N, C-alpha and C positions, 0 to 999 in steps of 0.2 A: 115486698113488704106492703101490707095493707095500711089503710089510713089510721086505724086504731093503734097499730104497732108503732108506726112512725110518730104518732102523737105522744105515745108513752115514752119513746126515746128522746123526743124533743123536751118533754116535760122533765125528764131526768137530767138532761144536759143543762136546762135553764134553772133548775132548782138551786138556789144559793146555798153554798156551804157543802155541796156534795163533791164535785170534782171527779176526776177520772178514778182515783183510788177508792172513793166512797161508792161510786157507781159499780165498780168491780165487786166490792164487798156485798152490796145489795143484790147484785145479779147472782153471785155465788149462793146467797141465802135463799132467794126466791125463784131463781131460774129464768126469769124473763123480765123485761121492763114493764110490761103490762101487769104482771103478777105483783110487782112492788107496790103499785098504787091500788091494789085490791086488799092490802093489809089494813088492819085496824091500828089504832094508836098504840095500844099496849104491845102489840107484836113488834112494831117499829121501834118502840122505846127499848126493847130488849137488845137491839143491835146498836143503839147509840143514845145520845142525849135527848132530853125532851125537846130541845131546840131543833135538833135534826128531824125528829118525828113531826114536829109542827110544820117545818119547812116542806116535808114530803106530802103532808096532808093539805097544804095550801097550794092551789093551782097558780102558777105564775101568771101575772096579769097580761104578759105579752104572748102567752102560749097560743091562743086562737089565731092571732095575726101571724105569728111565726109559722104555724102549721099551714095556713093558707098560702103564705109566701113560698114555703118550701114546695107545696103541691104545685103551685103555678110554675115555679122554676123547673121542676121535674118534667113539666109538659113542654119545655122548650125544644127547639129543633136540634140542638146539639146532643151529643152523648152525655147525658147527665144521670147521676145516680148518687144514692146515699147508702153507705155500708156501715154496719155496726159490729161491735165485738161479737165474734161467733159466726158472722156471715162467711160464706165460702169465698166471697170476693174481698174479704179484708186482707190487707198485705201481711203475710206471715212474718216478715222480718220485723214488723212493728210490735208483734206480740212479745218479742224478746227484749224490748227496751224497758226502761224503768217505769215510764209513765205513758203507756199506750192510750191514745184518745179513744173515748167510747164511741164517737161517731166521726165519720169522714165524709166529706162532700167531694165528689169527683166529677170532672168535666173533661171529656176528650175521647178520641178514638181508641187510644191504647187501653187495653183491659187485661194486663198480664196476670191478674189473680182470679180471673173467671175460672170456674171449674175445668173447662175444656182447655185453658191456656196455662194452667199452673206449671206444668212441666216444661213449658216453652218460654218462660220468662227470661229476658236477657239479663246478664249481670249488670249491676248498676255501679256507677262511680260518681261521687259528688264533686263538683267544682265550685269553689267559693272564693271570695276575695273582695277587694275594695270596691266601694261604689264610685270612687273617683280614681281609677287606675291610671298609670302612665299609658301612653299609646302602646308601648311594648308589652305592658301587662295585659292590656285588653286584647292585643294581637295573640299573645301566648294562650290566653283563655280560649279564644275562638279556635286557634289552630289545634291545641290539645283536644278540645271537644270534637273538632271535625274528624280527627284521626280516630278517636274513640268511637264516634258514630260509624265510621267506615269499617271499624273492626267489629262492629255488632254490639257495642255496649250501649246502655241507656245512660244518658247524662242527667244527673239530678242537681238542681240548684233552686234559687229562691226568687227568680224573676225581678230582682232588684236592678237598679242601674249599674253600669260598669261591668265587672267581671261576670256576674250572674247572667245578664242579658247576652253578653258575648258567648258564654258557654252554651246557652240554649240555642243561639243562632248557629254556632259552629256545629253542634250535633245535628241540626236539621240540614245544614249545608253538606254534611258528610253522608246524608241519606239515612241517618240513624234516628233514634227516638230520644225523647227528653221528657222529664217530669219537672214541673214547677210546683214547689211547696210554698204556699203564700200565707200571709198573715192577716188576710181580710176574708170577708165572705166572698163566695164565688159569683155573686151578682155584681161585683165591681172589679175593676182592674187597677192595681196600684203597683208602680207609678203609671200615670196616664200615658206617658211616652211609650209604654210597652203594650198598648192596646193591640196594634197590628201583630206584634210578636206573640201575644197571648192567643190570638186567633190562629196563628200558624201552629202553635203548640197544641191547641185543642184539635186541630185537624190531623195531626200525626203523632201526638204524644198525649200527655195527661197533666191537668192542673188539679192540685189537691189542697184542701183546707180542712182543718178541724173546727173552724169557727163558723157559727151560724150565719145564715144569709143576713145581709145588712150590716155586718161588723165592719166598722171603719178601720183605717190603718193606724191602730193604736200602737204606740211605741213598745209597750210591754209584750205585744204579740209576736214580734219578730224574733227576739231571742228564744221565745218558747217554741216557735215552729222549727228552730234549727235542729232540735233532737230528732225530728222526722226526716230532715234532709240526710243527716248522718245515719239514722236508723234504717233508711231504705237502701243504703249503699254498702258495698263491700269495702270501700275505702273513700277517703276524702282528700282531695287535692286542693291546697291553698295556693293561689297564684300570686297575689300581692296582698299585704295586710299590714296596717299599722299595729303598734303594740297594744292598742285598746280596741282593735277591730272586733266586730261581732263575728267575723270569720274564725277568730281564735276560740270563740265559744263553741262553734260547730266542731272545730278540731278537737277541743277538749272532750266534748260529748262523744265524738267518734272513738277516741282513745278509751273512754270509760265504758263504751259498749263493746270493747274488744276489737274494734275495726282498725285498719291501717290508716295512718296519716302521712300524707306526702306534702312536700313544700318545694317550690321553685325558688332558688336563691337569686339574689339580685345585688345591686350596687350597695356597698357598705355606706355610701353617702345618702341613700334614699330612705326616707322615713317609711315608705311602703314596703321596704324589704325587711324591716326590723322584726315584724311579726313572724315572717317566714323563717328568718334566722333564729329567732327564739324557739320556734317549734323544732327546728333541726337540732339545736342544742339540747332540747328535751327528748330527743329520740325519734323525731319524724324523719322519714326517708327523704333524702335530698334527691330530686329528680331533674334530669335535663331533657328528657324526651318521654313521649307516650310509651315507648317500649319499656322504659324503666318501671313504669306503673304496672304494665301488663305482666312483666316478669315477676314482680313482687307479689302480685295477686294470683299467680299461676294460671292466668287466663291465656286463651289462644294467642300465639305470637303474631305480630304483624309481618306481612310479606316484606322483603327487602325494598320493594318499590314504595310501599307505604311508609316504611321507616325513613327512607331518604326524603320523602315528601314532608314528613313531620319535622325532621331535624335540620334540613338544609334551609338557609335563609333566602336562597334564590337570587342573591345579588351578583352582578357581573364580577367574575373573578379578576378581570383585568382593570377594574376601576380602583385606583390607588386611594380614592377618598374614603372608601369603606374600610380599608385597612387602617387608615388614619383615625377614623371615628371610633373604632372598637365597638363595644356593646353598651357602654355607659353614656349618659348624657354628656355632651361636650360643648364648649362655648365656641363662638366664631373665632375668637383670638387664638384659642388653643389649636383649632383646625388650621388656621393660617400659619401658625408656628410649625405644625407638623408637616404641612404639605408644601409650604413656600409659595402658594398661589397668591396672586394679587387679590385684594379685597373684592373688587368688582367681579373678577372671574370666579372666585369662590362663592360669592353670593348668587351669581347666576347659575352655577352648578348645583348649589343646594336648592334653589327655587325649582329647578327642573326636576330634581329628585323628589322634592316634596309634592310637586304636582303629580308625579307618577306613583305616589304612595310608597316610595322607597325610604323616605326620611320623614320624621315627624318633628315639628317645631314645638318646643316645650316652653313653659313660662320661664322668665328670667333670661331669655335669649339663648337658650340651649337647644341642641339638636341631638336626635337619636336615630340610629338606623332601625328599620323595622323588619321583623321577620315576615316574609310573605306567606299568606295563607292560601 
């Protein structure tokens, strides 16, 4: 893409009142972004209102700075690119969603939609969930993603704290690839705690945004980007979610796009299970293992060794404390009643298991066994 073409696409995206739908209408009428701005006022008014025509004829005040910032960004050391509707590198799956973005900014080594790689793109699965998951929820996200990565799937998520970050990390730990769809410009990382994770994703995966460089983490942008997370994926897995979680927006969008929705059930007492349980009541597939997802999507099955690794929690079979704990959060008093252990002995045992990463200490004096990744 040359400078003039890039400038025309940026101008189109920055013109107020156009949006993705308006951009598609204009492109269909005139054939290219540059051609739009070669039209006179009367021609533009035939397609829309006087207000729309006036907006197109007025160059956005920020255009020159935005163009220079984009050109500077593209010269960076990483794999950086801008793709637009109609480019061969534009994700084909996004052309089928209701509101495909007119421009996408991409950063990373993964380039599955390049002409030479189109037929080799890995199947994608989205993993989303709470920004404040339970230790078990975070472990589930990482373990499912790790197995998906080992099975050759690309894990898609949103780089948020909690489940998103664990999903990206798990996919990379499994030797797979991952895509992060973000709600800011690609010249910044949000949240800042994921700066190192973002660098890892860029080295082996891909970070995508529809927002111009310099876009801050505006609240309205995150629900908007969720349609891209679901749109890029063959299915969406919700790990943990409250009833008002943004993850349920992603799940709803996936269903509207004709994609499969999966949910991991949890404790009936946990607020973070209620979103998943609501999805299951609405028809989402209840899943207990990565194998369940692969079977539903008719993707290559995992080997028995991988399935065992995904499903087994890895705890010592002869430790009676794990049987007493079950899988839901449990109090010290309840454990003492179930095991008959003295308080000091039980606390010492729990501390040792906590230090070993086998047990998590939750708020309210509760404990929960952890699935080992």
